[in-house]
NUMIGU-847981 format. One record per residue (C-alpha): residue in one letter; chain; x, y, z. Coordinates in pm, 1 decimal. Layout:
BEGIN
[A A [X Y Z]],
...
***
This chain:
BEGIN
[M A [499.2 -4098.7 -1940.5]],
[E A [817.7 -3914.2 -1841.8]],
[K A [920.4 -3889.8 -2208.1]],
[E A [606.7 -3685.4 -2278.9]],
[G A [705.5 -3424.1 -2023.2]],
[L A [1079.4 -3434.5 -2091.5]],
[L A [1121.5 -3068.0 -2188.7]],
[F A [913.7 -2948.0 -1895.1]],
[N A [1100.0 -3177.2 -1658.0]],
[K A [1419.6 -3002.6 -1766.5]],
[I A [1288.2 -2646.4 -1726.5]],
[A A [1088.0 -2710.0 -1408.1]],
[P A [1350.5 -2576.9 -1162.8]],
[V A [1377.8 -2246.0 -1349.7]],
[Y A [1001.9 -2226.9 -1413.9]],
[G A [941.5 -2270.3 -1041.7]],
[F A [1101.5 -1931.4 -974.4]],
[S A [802.6 -1758.0 -1135.9]],
[F A [544.1 -1936.6 -917.3]],
[Y A [464.1 -1642.6 -689.2]],
[S A [442.0 -1390.4 -973.3]],
[Q A [205.6 -1630.6 -1151.8]],
[V A [-6.7 -1656.9 -836.2]],
[R A [-28.9 -1277.5 -814.8]],
[H A [-120.9 -1257.5 -1184.1]],
[Y A [-395.2 -1522.6 -1153.9]],
[R A [-538.0 -1348.9 -844.7]],
[Y A [-546.0 -1020.2 -1037.3]],
[I A [-721.6 -1177.8 -1336.7]],
[L A [-977.2 -1365.6 -1128.9]],
[D A [-1050.3 -1062.1 -909.1]],
[K A [-1094.3 -846.2 -1218.3]],
[T A [-1331.7 -1094.6 -1383.8]],
[K A [-1527.2 -1208.4 -1076.6]],
[E A [-1839.9 -1032.9 -1200.8]],
[E A [-1836.6 -1244.3 -1517.8]],
[L A [-1711.1 -1566.5 -1356.1]],
[D A [-1936.6 -1693.1 -1078.5]],
[F A [-1724.2 -1948.4 -895.5]],
[S A [-1995.3 -2021.0 -639.3]],
[A A [-2157.9 -2257.8 -889.9]],
[Y A [-1852.7 -2489.0 -884.0]],
[R A [-1711.8 -2708.4 -609.2]],
[S A [-1423.3 -2867.6 -795.9]],
[I A [-1206.9 -2791.4 -1094.7]],
[I A [-922.3 -2955.4 -1286.7]],
[D A [-626.2 -2765.7 -1426.3]],
[I A [-495.4 -2967.8 -1720.1]],
[G A [-129.9 -2885.2 -1779.5]],
[C A [-102.3 -2734.1 -1431.7]],
[G A [276.2 -2694.5 -1434.6]],
[T A [389.9 -2571.5 -1095.3]],
[G A [33.2 -2537.4 -964.1]],
[A A [-3.6 -2158.9 -942.3]],
[L A [-355.5 -2155.3 -1086.5]],
[C A [-457.8 -2448.7 -865.6]],
[K A [-343.4 -2252.0 -559.8]],
[V A [-552.9 -1948.7 -653.8]],
[L A [-858.8 -2158.8 -743.5]],
[K A [-826.4 -2323.5 -401.7]],
[E A [-829.7 -1976.3 -246.4]],
[Y A [-1160.8 -1922.5 -427.5]],
[G A [-1299.2 -2220.9 -238.1]],
[M A [-1276.3 -2490.1 -502.7]],
[N A [-1130.5 -2837.2 -469.2]],
[A A [-853.7 -2808.8 -725.6]],
[T A [-686.7 -3097.5 -904.7]],
[G A [-381.3 -3042.0 -1121.4]],
[L A [-281.0 -3277.0 -1402.1]],
[D A [56.0 -3261.7 -1576.8]],
[P A [279.8 -3504.7 -1769.4]],
[A A [599.7 -3358.5 -1619.9]],
[G A [679.4 -3518.6 -1286.5]],
[A A [932.4 -3245.0 -1202.8]],
[M A [663.3 -2977.8 -1244.5]],
[L A [431.1 -3171.2 -1012.3]],
[S A [705.8 -3204.4 -754.0]],
[I A [748.6 -2827.3 -750.7]],
[A A [370.0 -2780.3 -740.3]],
[Q A [343.2 -2993.6 -428.4]],
[K A [623.9 -2802.6 -257.4]],
[K A [499.9 -2457.0 -357.3]],
[T A [134.1 -2506.3 -269.3]],
[G A [201.9 -2662.8 70.0]],
[K A [-76.4 -2746.3 310.7]],
[T A [-407.0 -2565.1 299.4]],
[E A [-642.6 -2478.5 584.4]],
[S A [-723.9 -2780.9 797.2]],
[H A [-1094.3 -2780.0 707.8]],
[Q A [-1023.1 -2799.6 334.2]],
[R A [-854.1 -3082.8 151.4]],
[D A [-516.4 -3024.2 -6.7]],
[I A [-473.8 -2969.9 -378.0]],
[E A [-442.0 -3302.0 -555.3]],
[F A [-175.7 -3332.4 -824.0]],
[I A [-188.6 -3619.8 -1072.0]],
[H A [82.5 -3735.3 -1308.2]],
[G A [-89.4 -3787.2 -1642.8]],
[N A [-132.3 -3673.0 -1997.7]],
[V A [-466.1 -3559.2 -2137.9]],
[L A [-365.4 -3696.8 -2478.1]],
[S A [-345.1 -4046.6 -2330.1]],
[G A [-682.2 -4012.5 -2159.1]],
[L A [-782.8 -3860.5 -1829.8]],
[P A [-731.0 -4084.7 -1525.8]],
[F A [-1082.4 -4028.5 -1389.9]],
***
């Protein structure tokens, strides 16, 4: 599995520097489109190719149980560090090492 995410494992440390700007960008987009996207109809969501988890973090802020899937273990390691713990009454974001091309692990 690591071979599949080899490039992204190599760039993960540098890519992690843009995490907070990505979070701000996703918040902006979701706030701007909230009239068209009714998130209240969803309780959970999966981000396939989640990278460092920025979108998962914002979706969690919108009240969803977010799961991130990525083939690059280094990206997932950064995602876990950057997203940290959430509010005690909500479960943490779950990150899964996997590749959609090999089948979803659900």
